[in-house]
Phi, psi and omega in degrees: 000316181295320179297317180299321181293322179297315179300316180298321180294322178296322179295317178299318181296318181294331183274359178086359183286345180288353180285343180296150180281354180277120180291146179293153178291151178293147178297145180297145180292152181294346182283353181092013178295149181292143178296147179272145179293155178291145176288158180295151179303143181273343181255147181294146180228165174065224187303321183296337183271353183282133177286127184280128173274106186300321181293317178294321179298320179297318181292329183275344183292133178232116180291152172241022182260123179305329180294345179265004189295316187223057181292132177060029180280142182268086182289327181296322178297320177298318181297316179296318179296319179295320178296321177295320178296316180298318180296321181288323175299317181298317181291314184290337183277346184303128179078354182249317181201163179272110179251133177217151170261126183233178173209159179209163181276131174295147178295341176294330174092007185252352181198159173274139181251116175289157179203151173266132180239128180236130182220157173299149179296321177251115182266149176280186180284193181307133180056030183276349185234139165285158181221154177225144170263118179252132190242124180284166181254198182091137172304313163240125181201190178204176179278099187280163180293340180296346180271359184306308185297332182281320177291328176297319177297320180299315180294320177300331179277356175109002181276148161265131184236129175238136185237098185289140170260075185298163183308139184097348177295153184271151176103008183234016175095173188296314184297316181293319179300312185280357175278004181312137179215077187299115180080003181246249184295339179298332177293317178296320177302315183291313182291338177293345175300333179297323178295323176294318181299334178293341178278354179258106186297337182277359178265129179273114182291349177269000180229062180250133176237167177220141183211143179204164183240131175061244175301326176292327174293325176297313177297321177302312181298315181290342177282340182242346175273067182207168184295325180223135177217145179280352186271147180259345179199154183212151176224128180240117181261128180036057189280147164293137187226334187218096183292329179299313178288315189298316182293326176292319184289324185272333174092182189303318184298327177279323181299329183306319183292346178257313185298334182267002177289140190297331181262010175240294177051059177161172180260170184306323181289341178266329184232058187303313184297321181296314183289327175293314180300326184263016177248112183306329183307326185273008182232018183304324185294348179275355182297129181232357183233164179297138184224135176248132179227126175241133178225167183230139182286339180255026176288124179256010174251287170270089186299150184301330179297337174275310184290335177299331180297315181287325178298312180297319181295318180292318181294327183272328187247342179224048184294339182279343183244333187259131173247115184240148174218131176258118177270119184275110179046058179293163177303124184300153175264199185290345181206148171059039175059232182290354181298330180243031184297331180250024174231040182276117184225138171280110187288346176277315183266345185058037174248158178297138174255077193290140164246166178303321182288325178294315178301315182297316182298312181290327174300320179290321179299309183296320179297317180300309183289326178295323179292322185273325189248347176049060185292339182279351186255121182290324181226076185298329180293317179293322179296317180294320181294321181292334182278353181283000000 
């Protein structure tokens, strides 16, 4: 046994393996005792041996502390911008529609939610109007003046439109800004607008729709990808759909706005269940109402590689309820390429700045909602009964 061990050691030395810092195991005793395992390497290996690039480490660092969410942010500038937007809406709406700023209590019970309310100047009788909840985008954003021509068209068609400024919206100060809860309480804030609509006797609770853009499209999806929803139809434009993918694709600077939220405080690998729960892609099977989705291949915000996932899922698993259209390199809008392809507005005249794709998208939107919500019909139930 001892002779065999000497020969084996010589072979190792000749092969260069004796250069390792790991000492060879002792030869087994002649008594037949079991060989002892090799000790762990004494020198660091792998990641621990890599020299850290301090600059790269700084760029990759993502805080999970809520106190780091909005350091040195100019909240006063947001407030002034929001006030200017409200004043311009009031001026531009004169003689065209009834515009008011309202508020309601979130169902969460912790704050008042401001909202823009647009109604026809002449209202019909009880339950005479269909209504829609329209949801703005932006990780932090607000209901911008660029939406004026589209909301005006909606009111002209007979809709009552309410646009919630859910928690995290800009223009309401630091506390409201930092209360952001992406995919969490903001959904409750938005859906609570339905309770406000119940206070308007001319709104038909059986003809409620919801529509949003980008982050607002994301809220729209999570408002209808659930066991129960008050909405009868929904439209999501270039929606955020998969936070697990999105945060990886966008990187640390984007991840910061999520990881520092008080009800998240971490990244997808740390808070897997939260990010899955807050990603519409994983809840497609809950869809129970008609849904319209438009996306663009040249979107540089919600990139097509993200939105293609929801389009494929809807087409394969909800073809009877979902109507999807992929716009191939549409005429870019005011920001992020195709991300704003159907929100092109002349900010001086507040008129639509139509491209062929914008006209097509809105024609499809209006046709979809008119078929589902019948905004032109004062008493759709009586009309349907009379037609039997």
